[in-house]
NUMI-238104 format. One record per residue: residue number from 1; x, y, z of N, C-alpha, C in turn. Coordinates in steps of 0.1 Angstrom, whole numbers. Example, Ala and Ser with C-alpha at 12.3 -4.5 7.8 and 13.67 -1.06 7.14 Angstrom:
2
1 | 132 | -57 | 78 | 123 | -45 | 78 | 132 | -33 | 78
2 | 128 | -22 | 71 | 137 | -11 | 71 | 129 | 0 | 79
This chain:
284
1 | -129 | -190 | 0 | -126 | -211 | -1 | -106 | -206 | -5
2 | -106 | -193 | -13 | -94 | -195 | -17 | -87 | -196 | -27
3 | -83 | -188 | -38 | -84 | -193 | -52 | -65 | -198 | -55
4 | -59 | -205 | -56 | -44 | -207 | -61 | -38 | -197 | -65
5 | -32 | -193 | -63 | -18 | -187 | -65 | -27 | -171 | -76
6 | -38 | -164 | -71 | -39 | -159 | -78 | -37 | -143 | -70
7 | -39 | -142 | -54 | -35 | -134 | -47 | -20 | -128 | -51
8 | -10 | -141 | -55 | 0 | -136 | -61 | -1 | -130 | -75
9 | -4 | -135 | -83 | -7 | -132 | -95 | -11 | -115 | -97
10 | -17 | -107 | -84 | -24 | -101 | -85 | -15 | -93 | -83
11 | -7 | -93 | -71 | -2 | -85 | -65 | 13 | -86 | -74
12 | 18 | -91 | -84 | 26 | -92 | -97 | 20 | -80 | -110
13 | 11 | -86 | -107 | 1 | -75 | -117 | -4 | -60 | -114
14 | -4 | -57 | -98 | -10 | -46 | -92 | -7 | -41 | -102
15 | -2 | -29 | -107 | -4 | -16 | -115 | -10 | -11 | -124
16 | -17 | -27 | -129 | -24 | -31 | -140 | -41 | -32 | -134
17 | -39 | -39 | -121 | -52 | -45 | -116 | -59 | -37 | -105
18 | -50 | -23 | -94 | -52 | -18 | -85 | -56 | -5 | -90
19 | -59 | -3 | -81 | -65 | 17 | -86 | -67 | 21 | -72
20 | -54 | 33 | -71 | -52 | 40 | -57 | -59 | 52 | -55
21 | -69 | 54 | -42 | -77 | 61 | -36 | -72 | 67 | -25
22 | -79 | 77 | -22 | -73 | 81 | -12 | -92 | 81 | -5
23 | -96 | 80 | 8 | -107 | 86 | 12 | -103 | 95 | 30
24 | -107 | 105 | 31 | -112 | 114 | 39 | -124 | 123 | 44
25 | -124 | 125 | 57 | -138 | 134 | 62 | -136 | 143 | 52
26 | -132 | 150 | 45 | -144 | 155 | 41 | -142 | 147 | 20
27 | -135 | 144 | 15 | -142 | 130 | 9 | -139 | 114 | 8
28 | -148 | 116 | 16 | -153 | 99 | 21 | -152 | 92 | 10
29 | -148 | 80 | 14 | -152 | 69 | 4 | -165 | 60 | 6
30 | -166 | 45 | 0 | -180 | 45 | 2 | -181 | 33 | 17
31 | -196 | 32 | 16 | -197 | 19 | 27 | -189 | 7 | 29
32 | -182 | 3 | 40 | -180 | -7 | 38 | -183 | -16 | 44
33 | -178 | -31 | 40 | -180 | -43 | 47 | -169 | -51 | 51
34 | -166 | -51 | 63 | -154 | -59 | 72 | -156 | -78 | 71
35 | -143 | -82 | 65 | -144 | -94 | 71 | -139 | -100 | 86
36 | -145 | -95 | 95 | -141 | -102 | 107 | -135 | -107 | 115
37 | -132 | -121 | 105 | -125 | -132 | 113 | -108 | -124 | 107
38 | -112 | -118 | 95 | -98 | -115 | 87 | -91 | -100 | 93
39 | -100 | -94 | 102 | -93 | -83 | 108 | -86 | -84 | 116
40 | -98 | -95 | 129 | -83 | -103 | 136 | -72 | -102 | 136
41 | -70 | -109 | 126 | -57 | -118 | 123 | -44 | -104 | 115
42 | -57 | -95 | 108 | -55 | -81 | 106 | -43 | -74 | 124
43 | -53 | -73 | 125 | -51 | -65 | 146 | -39 | -66 | 152
44 | -38 | -84 | 152 | -30 | -91 | 157 | -16 | -93 | 153
45 | -18 | -92 | 138 | -5 | -93 | 130 | 8 | -81 | 132
46 | -1 | -68 | 136 | -2 | -58 | 137 | 9 | -54 | 154
47 | 8 | -59 | 162 | 8 | -57 | 176 | 17 | -77 | 179
48 | 27 | -73 | 189 | 32 | -85 | 193 | 30 | -90 | 208
49 | 22 | -79 | 216 | 25 | -78 | 230 | 18 | -92 | 236
50 | 9 | -97 | 231 | 2 | -103 | 236 | 14 | -120 | 235
51 | 23 | -118 | 231 | 33 | -129 | 229 | 41 | -128 | 237
52 | 46 | -118 | 243 | 58 | -120 | 251 | 48 | -112 | 265
53 | 39 | -115 | 268 | 33 | -121 | 280 | 26 | -108 | 287
54 | 11 | -112 | 286 | 3 | -100 | 295 | -2 | -88 | 282
55 | -11 | -82 | 294 | -15 | -69 | 287 | -22 | -67 | 269
56 | -22 | -74 | 265 | -29 | -74 | 256 | -38 | -71 | 252
57 | -53 | -72 | 258 | -64 | -67 | 259 | -65 | -51 | 256
58 | -62 | -45 | 264 | -64 | -32 | 264 | -59 | -29 | 251
59 | -43 | -34 | 251 | -38 | -26 | 237 | -38 | -32 | 225
60 | -48 | -44 | 225 | -60 | -42 | 210 | -71 | -35 | 207
61 | -75 | -37 | 225 | -93 | -28 | 225 | -85 | -9 | 217
62 | -77 | -4 | 220 | -71 | 9 | 215 | -69 | 9 | 204
63 | -61 | -4 | 195 | -59 | -4 | 184 | -72 | -4 | 171
64 | -84 | -14 | 185 | -92 | -15 | 172 | -104 | -10 | 172
65 | -105 | 4 | 184 | -111 | 13 | 184 | -102 | 28 | 177
66 | -92 | 30 | 174 | -88 | 38 | 169 | -87 | 39 | 154
67 | -84 | 27 | 148 | -87 | 23 | 137 | -99 | 17 | 125
68 | -110 | 17 | 136 | -126 | 17 | 133 | -129 | 30 | 134
69 | -125 | 35 | 141 | -133 | 51 | 139 | -128 | 62 | 128
70 | -115 | 55 | 129 | -108 | 66 | 110 | -116 | 57 | 99
71 | -117 | 47 | 99 | -124 | 38 | 88 | -138 | 49 | 86
72 | -147 | 48 | 97 | -154 | 52 | 103 | -163 | 69 | 92
73 | -144 | 78 | 96 | -147 | 86 | 96 | -148 | 88 | 79
74 | -135 | 83 | 70 | -135 | 82 | 60 | -142 | 74 | 50
75 | -153 | 73 | 57 | -164 | 64 | 46 | -180 | 69 | 47
76 | -186 | 59 | 39 | -196 | 64 | 43 | -210 | 56 | 49
77 | -214 | 57 | 61 | -227 | 47 | 59 | -216 | 38 | 71
78 | -226 | 30 | 79 | -224 | 23 | 93 | -213 | 15 | 85
79 | -200 | 12 | 91 | -197 | 1 | 90 | -195 | -18 | 97
80 | -201 | -21 | 86 | -205 | -37 | 94 | -196 | -49 | 86
81 | -191 | -52 | 100 | -181 | -66 | 106 | -189 | -76 | 101
82 | -183 | -91 | 95 | -194 | -99 | 89 | -183 | -113 | 100
83 | -188 | -121 | 107 | -180 | -131 | 109 | -184 | -143 | 104
84 | -174 | -149 | 106 | -175 | -170 | 109 | -184 | -175 | 111
85 | -192 | -182 | 107 | -195 | -194 | 121 | -195 | -204 | 112
86 | -201 | -216 | 121 | -194 | -229 | 115 | -185 | -231 | 104
87 | -174 | -234 | 105 | -170 | -245 | 91 | -176 | -254 | 82
88 | -179 | -258 | 69 | -185 | -265 | 67 | -180 | -276 | 62
89 | -186 | -287 | 63 | -181 | -301 | 68 | -172 | -307 | 55
90 | -170 | -304 | 45 | -166 | -304 | 29 | -147 | -297 | 33
91 | -152 | -289 | 45 | -137 | -283 | 48 | -129 | -284 | 53
92 | -130 | -292 | 65 | -130 | -292 | 74 | -110 | -302 | 75
93 | -112 | -306 | 65 | -100 | -309 | 62 | -90 | -301 | 60
94 | -93 | -291 | 53 | -77 | -280 | 51 | -85 | -272 | 67
95 | -95 | -271 | 75 | -94 | -263 | 89 | -82 | -269 | 96
96 | -84 | -281 | 95 | -77 | -292 | 104 | -57 | -290 | 100
97 | -61 | -290 | 88 | -44 | -285 | 88 | -39 | -269 | 82
98 | -52 | -260 | 84 | -45 | -245 | 92 | -46 | -241 | 105
99 | -54 | -251 | 111 | -48 | -251 | 129 | -33 | -254 | 133
100 | -33 | -268 | 123 | -22 | -277 | 125 | -5 | -264 | 121
101 | -7 | -263 | 107 | -2 | -250 | 109 | 4 | -232 | 118
102 | -7 | -237 | 123 | -6 | -223 | 131 | -1 | -227 | 147
103 | -5 | -231 | 155 | -2 | -244 | 162 | 17 | -251 | 162
104 | 17 | -251 | 149 | 38 | -249 | 149 | 41 | -236 | 151
105 | 33 | -226 | 143 | 39 | -214 | 139 | 36 | -207 | 158
106 | 34 | -209 | 163 | 24 | -205 | 175 | 41 | -206 | 185
107 | 42 | -224 | 186 | 54 | -232 | 195 | 67 | -224 | 188
108 | 67 | -217 | 176 | 80 | -215 | 171 | 80 | -200 | 177
109 | 69 | -188 | 181 | 68 | -183 | 187 | 73 | -175 | 199
110 | 66 | -189 | 209 | 70 | -190 | 216 | 81 | -189 | 227
111 | 91 | -199 | 218 | 103 | -205 | 216 | 111 | -196 | 214
112 | 105 | -182 | 206 | 115 | -174 | 204 | 126 | -174 | 192
113 | 119 | -189 | 185 | 124 | -192 | 170 | 123 | -176 | 158
114 | 112 | -173 | 161 | 107 | -158 | 151 | 100 | -154 | 157
115 | 98 | -140 | 155 | 91 | -128 | 155 | 73 | -128 | 153
116 | 63 | -122 | 160 | 51 | -119 | 158 | 49 | -118 | 141
117 | 52 | -106 | 140 | 56 | -105 | 128 | 59 | -106 | 112
118 | 70 | -120 | 118 | 78 | -125 | 109 | 71 | -138 | 106
119 | 56 | -138 | 116 | 51 | -158 | 110 | 37 | -151 | 115
120 | 35 | -150 | 98 | 20 | -150 | 94 | 5 | -158 | 99
121 | 15 | -170 | 105 | 5 | -182 | 103 | 0 | -183 | 121
122 | 10 | -175 | 126 | 5 | -176 | 146 | -3 | -177 | 147
123 | -8 | -184 | 164 | -22 | -183 | 162 | -30 | -177 | 172
124 | -39 | -170 | 176 | -46 | -158 | 179 | -41 | -163 | 192
125 | -42 | -154 | 205 | -46 | -159 | 218 | -61 | -163 | 219
126 | -61 | -166 | 232 | -75 | -173 | 239 | -84 | -163 | 239
127 | -97 | -159 | 230 | -107 | -151 | 232 | -103 | -139 | 226
128 | -95 | -139 | 212 | -93 | -124 | 208 | -106 | -122 | 194
129 | -110 | -130 | 197 | -121 | -130 | 188 | -137 | -121 | 196
130 | -137 | -130 | 203 | -144 | -123 | 215 | -143 | -106 | 220
131 | -133 | -106 | 229 | -125 | -95 | 233 | -128 | -82 | 217
132 | -127 | -88 | 205 | -127 | -78 | 194 | -146 | -75 | 188
133 | -152 | -86 | 188 | -164 | -83 | 190 | -169 | -77 | 201
134 | -162 | -79 | 215 | -171 | -68 | 226 | -167 | -52 | 223
135 | -159 | -50 | 218 | -155 | -35 | 214 | -165 | -31 | 202
136 | -165 | -34 | 198 | -173 | -30 | 187 | -189 | -33 | 186
137 | -190 | -38 | 198 | -206 | -38 | 203 | -208 | -23 | 204
138 | -196 | -20 | 214 | -202 | -8 | 223 | -196 | 2 | 212
139 | -196 | 6 | 203 | -188 | 16 | 194 | -204 | 19 | 185
140 | -209 | 32 | 181 | -218 | 40 | 180 | -216 | 34 | 161
141 | -223 | 33 | 154 | -223 | 30 | 142 | -218 | 22 | 133
142 | -217 | 13 | 146 | -209 | -7 | 136 | -217 | -12 | 136
143 | -219 | -20 | 133 | -225 | -32 | 131 | -219 | -46 | 127
144 | -222 | -54 | 135 | -219 | -70 | 134 | -226 | -83 | 132
145 | -225 | -91 | 121 | -234 | -107 | 119 | -222 | -109 | 121
146 | -230 | -125 | 122 | -222 | -135 | 123 | -234 | -145 | 113
147 | -223 | -155 | 101 | -228 | -160 | 88 | -232 | -177 | 98
148 | -239 | -188 | 92 | -246 | -196 | 89 | -228 | -208 | 88
149 | -222 | -203 | 75 | -208 | -210 | 78 | -201 | -202 | 77
150 | -197 | -197 | 63 | -180 | -190 | 65 | -188 | -185 | 62
151 | -182 | -169 | 60 | -185 | -154 | 59 | -188 | -148 | 45
152 | -177 | -154 | 34 | -171 | -148 | 21 | -188 | -148 | 16
153 | -196 | -153 | 14 | -209 | -153 | 8 | -219 | -140 | 11
154 | -219 | -144 | 25 | -229 | -131 | 32 | -216 | -116 | 30
155 | -209 | -120 | 30 | -200 | -104 | 29 | -199 | -100 | 14
156 | -197 | -106 | 10 | -205 | -99 | -12 | -217 | -98 | -11
157 | -226 | -106 | -5 | -240 | -103 | -6 | -244 | -87 | -3
158 | -237 | -89 | 15 | -240 | -75 | 19 | -235 | -59 | 16
159 | -224 | -67 | 8 | -216 | -54 | 2 | -222 | -53 | -11
160 | -231 | -62 | -18 | -238 | -58 | -35 | -250 | -51 | -28
161 | -256 | -57 | -12 | -278 | -52 | -9 | -266 | -35 | -9
162 | -253 | -32 | -4 | -251 | -23 | 3 | -242 | -10 | -9
163 | -240 | -17 | -21 | -229 | -8 | -23 | -215 | -2 | -20
164 | -212 | -13 | -12 | -200 | -18 | -2 | -188 | -15 | -11
165 | -175 | -12 | -3 | -162 | -21 | -9 | -157 | -28 | 4
166 | -159 | -41 | 1 | -150 | -49 | 13 | -133 | -46 | 12
167 | -136 | -57 | 30 | -128 | -52 | 37 | -119 | -65 | 36
168 | -113 | -70 | 34 | -108 | -87 | 38 | -92 | -94 | 34
169 | -89 | -102 | 38 | -73 | -109 | 28 | -80 | -118 | 23
170 | -89 | -125 | 14 | -92 | -140 | 9 | -97 | -136 | -6
171 | -88 | -148 | -20 | -88 | -143 | -27 | -102 | -151 | -35
172 | -105 | -151 | -30 | -125 | -156 | -30 | -127 | -136 | -41
173 | -126 | -129 | -29 | -131 | -118 | -32 | -124 | -111 | -50
174 | -119 | -114 | -52 | -110 | -111 | -67 | -126 | -116 | -78
175 | -128 | -133 | -69 | -136 | -139 | -85 | -154 | -131 | -83
176 | -156 | -123 | -63 | -167 | -126 | -63 | -170 | -109 | -68
177 | -184 | -111 | -77 | -193 | -96 | -81 | -198 | -84 | -74
178 | -183 | -80 | -68 | -188 | -66 | -53 | -184 | -58 | -60
179 | -191 | -48 | -55 | -190 | -32 | -61 | -171 | -34 | -63
180 | -165 | -35 | -53 | -153 | -34 | -46 | -147 | -42 | -38
181 | -136 | -43 | -34 | -125 | -48 | -28 | -108 | -45 | -28
182 | -107 | -42 | -8 | -97 | -40 | -6 | -90 | -50 | 2
183 | -74 | -52 | -1 | -70 | -63 | 7 | -67 | -55 | 20
184 | -63 | -65 | 31 | -59 | -54 | 41 | -42 | -50 | 38
185 | -38 | -61 | 33 | -24 | -63 | 33 | -18 | -43 | 16
186 | -33 | -37 | 16 | -34 | -30 | 6 | -37 | -15 | 13
187 | -43 | -19 | 25 | -52 | -9 | 33 | -37 | -1 | 40
188 | -40 | 10 | 36 | -30 | 21 | 47 | -34 | 30 | 57
189 | -39 | 30 | 70 | -46 | 41 | 81 | -36 | 48 | 89
190 | -38 | 65 | 79 | -29 | 79 | 87 | -37 | 84 | 96
191 | -37 | 79 | 110 | -44 | 89 | 120 | -36 | 103 | 121
192 | -26 | 104 | 118 | -21 | 119 | 115 | -26 | 134 | 105
193 | -29 | 122 | 96 | -35 | 128 | 87 | -54 | 128 | 83
194 | -54 | 118 | 91 | -67 | 118 | 92 | -69 | 113 | 80
195 | -69 | 102 | 71 | -64 | 91 | 55 | -69 | 84 | 56
196 | -76 | 79 | 46 | -75 | 62 | 49 | -71 | 64 | 33
197 | -54 | 53 | 30 | -54 | 55 | 20 | -54 | 38 | 11
198 | -59 | 38 | 1 | -62 | 20 | -6 | -58 | 21 | -20
199 | -55 | 7 | -20 | -52 | 4 | -34 | -64 | -13 | -40
200 | -74 | -2 | -43 | -86 | -11 | -44 | -85 | -22 | -60
201 | -84 | -29 | -59 | -93 | -41 | -67 | -100 | -39 | -77
202 | -100 | -39 | -90 | -108 | -37 | -104 | -112 | -55 | -108
203 | -118 | -59 | -107 | -128 | -74 | -114 | -124 | -70 | -129
204 | -129 | -56 | -132 | -132 | -56 | -144 | -118 | -59 | -153
205 | -106 | -49 | -147 | -97 | -51 | -151 | -89 | -66 | -154
206 | -92 | -75 | -144 | -85 | -91 | -141 | -92 | -94 | -153
207 | -105 | -95 | -157 | -113 | -101 | -164 | -109 | -95 | -183
208 | -106 | -82 | -184 | -96 | -76 | -196 | -84 | -81 | -197
209 | -73 | -78 | -187 | -63 | -86 | -186 | -62 | -100 | -192
210 | -71 | -107 | -188 | -67 | -121 | -191 | -82 | -125 | -206
211 | -88 | -116 | -209 | -94 | -118 | -222 | -106 | -128 | -222
212 | -113 | -123 | -207 | -125 | -130 | -206 | -132 | -122 | -198
213 | -146 | -135 | -202 | -162 | -124 | -202 | -160 | -123 | -184
214 | -164 | -114 | -172 | -165 | -113 | -160 | -168 | -132 | -153
215 | -181 | -133 | -161 | -188 | -147 | -162 | -178 | -156 | -165
216 | -169 | -160 | -165 | -159 | -170 | -168 | -153 | -166 | -154
217 | -151 | -156 | -148 | -141 | -159 | -138 | -143 | -166 | -132
218 | -156 | -175 | -120 | -155 | -180 | -110 | -154 | -195 | -116
219 | -157 | -201 | -131 | -151 | -211 | -144 | -136 | -211 | -139
220 | -126 | -197 | -140 | -117 | -200 | -141 | -111 | -202 | -125
221 | -114 | -197 | -117 | -116 | -199 | -104 | -112 | -213 | -96
222 | -128 | -221 | -102 | -126 | -237 | -98 | -119 | -240 | -107
223 | -115 | -237 | -115 | -104 | -250 | -121 | -90 | -249 | -114
224 | -87 | -233 | -112 | -73 | -228 | -109 | -71 | -237 | -91
225 | -83 | -245 | -89 | -83 | -247 | -73 | -86 | -238 | -60
226 | -90 | -243 | -46 | -94 | -235 | -39 | -94 | -249 | -25
227 | -100 | -246 | -10 | -98 | -250 | -5 | -115 | -262 | -11
228 | -117 | -260 | -11 | -125 | -276 | -14 | -124 | -286 | -28
229 | -118 | -277 | -37 | -114 | -287 | -47 | -98 | -290 | -46
230 | -92 | -302 | -42 | -76 | -302 | -38 | -69 | -300 | -56
231 | -54 | -295 | -52 | -49 | -295 | -60 | -44 | -305 | -68
232 | -48 | -317 | -60 | -42 | -333 | -68 | -55 | -337 | -73
233 | -59 | -332 | -74 | -72 | -336 | -88 | -75 | -328 | -93
234 | -67 | -319 | -99 | -71 | -308 | -106 | -56 | -308 | -119
235 | -51 | -321 | -114 | -38 | -324 | -123 | -40 | -322 | -133
236 | -46 | -332 | -141 | -52 | -338 | -153 | -54 | -326 | -159
237 | -65 | -318 | -161 | -66 | -303 | -161 | -61 | -295 | -165
238 | -50 | -294 | -153 | -39 | -285 | -157 | -26 | -286 | -165
239 | -29 | -301 | -166 | -15 | -308 | -179 | -24 | -306 | -194
240 | -31 | -308 | -193 | -41 | -310 | -205 | -40 | -295 | -213
241 | -44 | -289 | -202 | -45 | -273 | -202 | -32 | -262 | -211
242 | -19 | -268 | -205 | -9 | -266 | -206 | -3 | -267 | -215
243 | -6 | -285 | -229 | -6 | -286 | -232 | -11 | -281 | -247
244 | -18 | -275 | -244 | -29 | -270 | -254 | -29 | -253 | -258
245 | -21 | -250 | -246 | -20 | -232 | -248 | -11 | -229 | -259
246 | -9 | -217 | -272 | -5 | -216 | -280 | 6 | -202 | -271
247 | 19 | -204 | -273 | 25 | -189 | -269 | 23 | -178 | -274
248 | 28 | -182 | -289 | 25 | -176 | -296 | 21 | -167 | -304
249 | 3 | -178 | -300 | -11 | -167 | -304 | -10 | -156 | -285
250 | -11 | -166 | -278 | -11 | -160 | -261 | -3 | -144 | -268
251 | 12 | -144 | -269 | 18 | -128 | -264 | 8 | -121 | -274
252 | 5 | -126 | -292 | -1 | -119 | -293 | -16 | -108 | -295
253 | -21 | -115 | -281 | -29 | -112 | -279 | -32 | -105 | -262
254 | -26 | -106 | -257 | -25 | -98 | -241 | -11 | -99 | -241
255 | -2 | -86 | -234 | 9 | -87 | -228 | 12 | -96 | -218
256 | 4 | -99 | -208 | 2 | -107 | -194 | 6 | -120 | -199
257 | 1 | -125 | -208 | 6 | -139 | -212 | 24 | -143 | -217
258 | 30 | -132 | -216 | 48 | -128 | -217 | 54 | -138 | -210
259 | 61 | -147 | -210 | 67 | -153 | -202 | 77 | -136 | -196
260 | 80 | -143 | -186 | 85 | -129 | -175 | 99 | -142 | -167
261 | 98 | -129 | -154 | 106 | -134 | -141 | 98 | -144 | -134
262 | 84 | -137 | -137 | 74 | -150 | -127 | 72 | -163 | -136
263 | 73 | -162 | -145 | 60 | -166 | -154 | 61 | -181 | -147
264 | 73 | -187 | -143 | 70 | -206 | -139 | 58 | -201 | -129
265 | 59 | -194 | -118 | 50 | -191 | -104 | 33 | -188 | -115
266 | 33 | -184 | -123 | 18 | -185 | -130 | 10 | -193 | -143
267 | 24 | -200 | -144 | 25 | -209 | -159 | 3 | -219 | -160
268 | 3 | -222 | -143 | -5 | -225 | -143 | -23 | -222 | -146
269 | -23 | -205 | -140 | -32 | -198 | -143 | -32 | -193 | -157
270 | -18 | -187 | -162 | -20 | -181 | -177 | -29 | -194 | -185
271 | -19 | -209 | -186 | -30 | -218 | -195 | -40 | -218 | -188
272 | -47 | -224 | -179 | -63 | -221 | -177 | -71 | -210 | -182
273 | -63 | -199 | -179 | -74 | -187 | -183 | -73 | -185 | -196
274 | -61 | -189 | -207 | -61 | -191 | -217 | -74 | -199 | -228
275 | -71 | -209 | -221 | -83 | -223 | -221 | -98 | -216 | -219
276 | -100 | -211 | -210 | -111 | -205 | -206 | -115 | -196 | -215
277 | -106 | -183 | -222 | -110 | -181 | -233 | -107 | -187 | -245
278 | -102 | -196 | -250 | -108 | -201 | -261 | -121 | -209 | -266
279 | -122 | -213 | -250 | -138 | -217 | -251 | -152 | -205 | -249
280 | -144 | -197 | -248 | -156 | -187 | -246 | -157 | -180 | -259
281 | -141 | -180 | -267 | -142 | -176 | -280 | -150 | -188 | -291
282 | -153 | -200 | -288 | -161 | -214 | -289 | -171 | -202 | -294
283 | -176 | -202 | -282 | -190 | -203 | -281 | -199 | -183 | -281
284 | -193 | -180 | -288 | -195 | -168 | -299 | -197 | -169 | -310
């Protein structure tokens, strides 16, 4: 569903929240559960051949095979890809909005106004997901599954069942109680050295940084807003939290609450998390 502002917050506090790891064939990483739709966008974001005319299928197939084979070699167990099913009714407006944004981005792309690598909203070429799934089905040691709706919950469930790390680009996985999460933005594949370098997110560290019990992270995510709860409907909640938070008390409790260069961008998450902290203290 996507938690508002959380990805940027994690990125700006990466030194406290991300752990650098290197997976190799000799010292492989954990099993992997991959967001299939996110992987499609990740792969197409790396190559622009389709936008300039023809030949993209073979190029993408080669890239997918090379990347998946390296992930297999540097992890334990089969790699599972999970794809989205139908969008839930509650999210149809958000889906429509995103597709319109991608149509406009694609128009800019094809008119030469932007380069594919500069426009993350660019639409995929027709048949992109099907072409990628066909490649995965032909590969040994690769499994694929399709969810009944959005794949997020199934990805989190499968990761828990397999004690696996999730590969995706979705701020929901900062909240889900998965064994581990690596954003595609924090994934580096070195084909020459035959190793995978990642920055793995720590849910424990996020809760500790915000002084919250991990059980309160879903509450925090709901109050910050997401694809199902529009920001406009939460303005009164955010205003009330911002009026109640005590900066002096916050600074004494945790450095993350200090005002800084990026403070204005995070005032909402700071205020809401501190409100959650206050409720937590009252319950103890």
